N, C-alpha and C positions, 0 to 999 in steps of 0.2 A: 503494500500499499505507501502511497504518498504521502506527505506530510499533513496534509488538509485531510485528507480520509483515515489518517491516526487519531487528527483531533477531535475530527466529529464523533468518531464510533467512541473513544474515551471518555468525551465528554458526556456522551450516552447511555456509556457504562456505568459512571458515576451517578445521573440521575440527573445532571445539573441543566440549566438551561442556557441557551445564549447568554443572555442580559447576567445570568447570575457566576458564569464563567468571567465575563468583563468586568464585573464590580469586583472580585478578588483578586483580580489582576491589574486594575487601575485601568482599564480601557474600557472603548465603546464596543455597546454589542452590536455595532455595525462592522465593528473593526473584527470582531469574531469573527462573524458573518461572513468579511472576505475571508478569511483564511483559512474557513472552511470549501469554501467554492474555490478554493485557488486561486485569488483575485492576486493578495498581496501575500505577503507573510511576518509573522512574529518579528519582532525588533531579536536581534541576537542578547540584547540585556535581558528578556522576558522567557528566555529559553529557561534557564532552570526553576523558575516558579511556576510555568507551565507544564513543566513536564512532571514538578513535586504534588501540581493541582489533579493533572489527571494520573498518578499513581503509577508513573512512569519511566524510564533513564534516558538520558540525553540521546545515546545511540537507537533507541527503539524509537523514539519522538524522533530523529531526523534519519532513521530510514537506513542507515549507512548498508551497502549491494544488501538490499532489499532482496532480489529477487535470484537465482542459480539459473545460468544455463543447461537445456535440455544434456546437454553431455557432463556437466556436472555430476547432477543429478541422476545419470545413470551411472558414471563410477560409485558414486556414494551407497546406490543399492547394491553393488558389486560388492562392496565392503561388510556392505551388513550381510550378505551370500555368505562370504568367505570367512565372517565372524564368527557365524550359526555352525558353520561347518565345521570351523575347528575349536572355538568352544561354548558353542551353546548359543540357542536362542536368547537367553536370558540378558547375555550379552550384546547381543545384538539392539536391545532393545534398549538396552543403557547407552550402547552408542547413539541410535535414533532419538532418542531423547535430547542427548546433548545436540546433535544436530539441529533439532528443531527451535530448541532454545533459542539457538542462535540465528533462526530463522524463522521465525515465529509466519513471519508474513506471505511467506514466498509458499501460496496455497498449491500447486504444483509440484511441489517436495513434500507436501502433507498428503496429501493422496499419493503419492509414489510410494512412500515410506509408507503408508498405511496397508497399501496395497502387497507390498515386497513382507514385510512384518508375515499376515494374516496366512500368506503363502510356506513363509518358515514355520511356521506355527504345526501346516499342515504335516510337510516335509522332517520338521526336528523336532516336533512339540510343543507345551506352552513352556514361558521362562515358569520362573518361580512363583509363587502366590497367587491370588485371583482373582488379577486386577489386567489382564492380560487385554479380555474382550470390552473394559469398558473404555482402556485407552483406547483402542483397534474404533472405538464407535466414537470416541470424542474426536478423532480425529477426521472422519468421516463428516462428522456433522459439522466442521470447520471448513473442511473442503467445498461441502454441501454449500453453503453458503459463499461460496469464490464469486469473485464480478466474470470468470473466465467461462464459459458456459459449458464445455468440454467439462472440462474439472470440476465440476455442480457436478452437472450431469450424471456422470460416470459414479462420484461421491451416492447420489441419489439412488443408482443402481443397488449398488455394496448397501446402502441403510435400507433400501426395501429390503434385499434381501433377508438383512438380519432380522426385520421386523417381522415380516414372514417366517421365521425360525423360531422366533415366538409368538408367532399364531397373533400379532396384535392387526389384525387388517386392517384396522380403522385407518393406524398410523403409517402401514404401507399403501393404502388405497391414497390418502392425501400427498403420500409423495408419487405415486404414478400419476395424478394429475399434472403433477408439474413437470412431468417429462413431458420433451416434443416427441413425435408421431414419432420422427426415426434417429433414437438414440446412436445406437450401435455403426450403422452402415451405411447411412444416407448418403456421406461425401464420397463414401468408396462406389457406389451408385452411379454416382452423379457423372464423378472423374471417368468412369469407363464409358460413358456413354459420349462425353466429349472426345475421349483417344479415338475411339472406332469413326465417331463421327469425322474427325479430321487424318484419321486412316493411319490412325499412330500405331499399328499393329503391336509393334514391340513393348510400347507401354502398355495398353490395355491388358496385352496377356497375366503379366504375372497379375495385375489389380481383378484380372478373373480367374484365374486363379485361386487369388484368396478369396475373395466370396464363397466360391466353391465349396471351397474347403471349411468355411465359415457358416455356410447355409447345411453340408454333410453333417457336422456337426450337433448343429441345431435338429437336426433330423435324429439323428441319432440319441441326444438326450432325451429329445421328445416318444422316441419310442421305450426306451429303458422307463422313463416314467408313466408311459401310457403298461406297461406291464407290470410296471408295480400297482397302479392301479388295480388293474383286473387281480391279481393277487389279491388285494386288500375284498374287495367284491369276490373271491371264492370262483373266479372263473379263467379257470387251469387252462382249456381250451385255448380263450382264446388268446392268455398269454403266451403260452406253447405256438400258435400264430407269431406272435412279435418277436417270439425268443429267433425262431426260424429266421423272418425278413433280418433282424440283427447278421446272423451267418454269414446269409445272402448278402447284406450292405458292405461286410467288411472286405470281400473278395470282390463286389462288382465295383466299389470305391479305392482299393488297394489301401482299405486302411490296416490300425493297427493289430497282428492278428488276434493279441490277448482281447481283446472288443468282442472276437468272435464267441465267447465262451461267456460271454457276463450273462446275458438273457437265460441261457440255462443252469447258471451256477443260482441266479437267484430264485430259480423255482424249484429248483432242487432244495433250495437251505430254507422256501416257503415247506414246504414238504415234508423236511427232516430226511430226504432220499440221502440214505449215507451212501450207500453203492453208487448212484449217480452221481452225488454232489464228489467223491471224492476220485472217484474216473474223470469229471471235470475236471478239479482242481489242480491235475495230474499233467493236465495239456494247458490249464489256462496258465499256470504260473512260471513255467519255464517258455511260454511264448512272454508273459511278460518281461524275460531278461533278455527278447532279442528285440535287437534295435529296430525301432521303425524307420526308413530311409522311403521317405515321400517324394523325393528328388528325382530316385529312377520310375516314378511315376507319369507318362503323359498329363495326367490328370492336376501335376504339381511341380513340374519339373521346371516352371520356372520363376519361384515366388525364390526370391530372395533367400539363399541358405544362413543359418546360422552357425559361424566360425564354433569350430569344440562343442559343439552341441551334444550334453551330455544324454546320456537315456534315461529317461523319467521313470522308466520303470524301476531302475535300479535305487531310485530315490523312494519311491512307494514302499516296494517290495518288504523292508523294515518293520515298517508300519503294520503291511497286512500280516506277514509273520508272527508278526506280536499279539495282532486279534484274535488269530486263529487260536494261537496257543493260550490264549489269557481266557483261563476258567470262570471272570466275570463276564464276558461276552459269551451270553448263552445262547446265542444264536449258531452259535458253533459247535456246543457240546456235542451234537447228531456226528460229528465227523469225528472226534477227539477219540470216539469207542471205536472206529474201524482198525481194523488191525494194518500196521504198514504208516500208520500216520504222522508217527514219532519219529519215523526213520524216514519220511519222506520230507518230514520237515526240518530236518538235521540234512539230509542233501540240498535243500534247497539254501539254504545255507552257507553250505559250502560255497554252494553256483556262484553266491552271490557275493563273495570273496575273491573270486577269480578274475 
């Protein structure tokens, strides 16, 4: 934020009118009004008193280097990942909070950091204490108030997901009303149309493939949701049909082999079918360790490659193995009674180390 925005925000937070602020500083209300509009700036001799009045410091008030570049933000997210890998998520959270205190008004940094920390929790577990989710939600709330629409909209999408997860449907609906019709890929679609109209095929191709991949992932996610609904309603035959579509879709669209088994495993788990569940597991987990190479497919070959991309399966596998063996995860009790389950788990752990 600029100094005029900071003055206005902190004055309102203190519950002061422009007249009250002016009176305490010994200036006229129109002077404060001009400060907040960015027409003029406070006299340098007033800055210490203004900072004290607004319960802030001069660095924050003057907003020295208030923003970071995309490259700087990206580099910092990599630092968080490295910290989590070597020292755990607690260290990553500490680094994140320190950086956010340094740049409290950089909404892009706030959102990117929240998204990164959310991912690190999925891969490496929660940090010490029970405050992680509250911290993340506060960051999303801050980013949702950003003047930058893409930042605000993405933060609102994340908040929407959290509200839905807590069944706070009224709050979720309110956020939904604030989002534009095309939040995710509207710009992408328009850019493709422009490139094709200009016959800029080499530029249109990767964008089209990116959109295709995104759409396919969306269909896959919807099918898994539909399968879950069918199971909840006891519609086993319908669930099996959906699982068959998921299997076929994996081959047709050159998706990660692991995905082909998800539907069948969900059904086996719901029915507590130990024999079927174990049979699927013996195929599904090895498939997870097989790195997906989408760029070898004609469907995704023009998408820009990520250098030194890691196999996401090797990141997810430890948590999955932990859940399968955890006695508190009662959904998998039926599998632990299968002869050979313990040996299979040991074998997968050994393969994971390689």
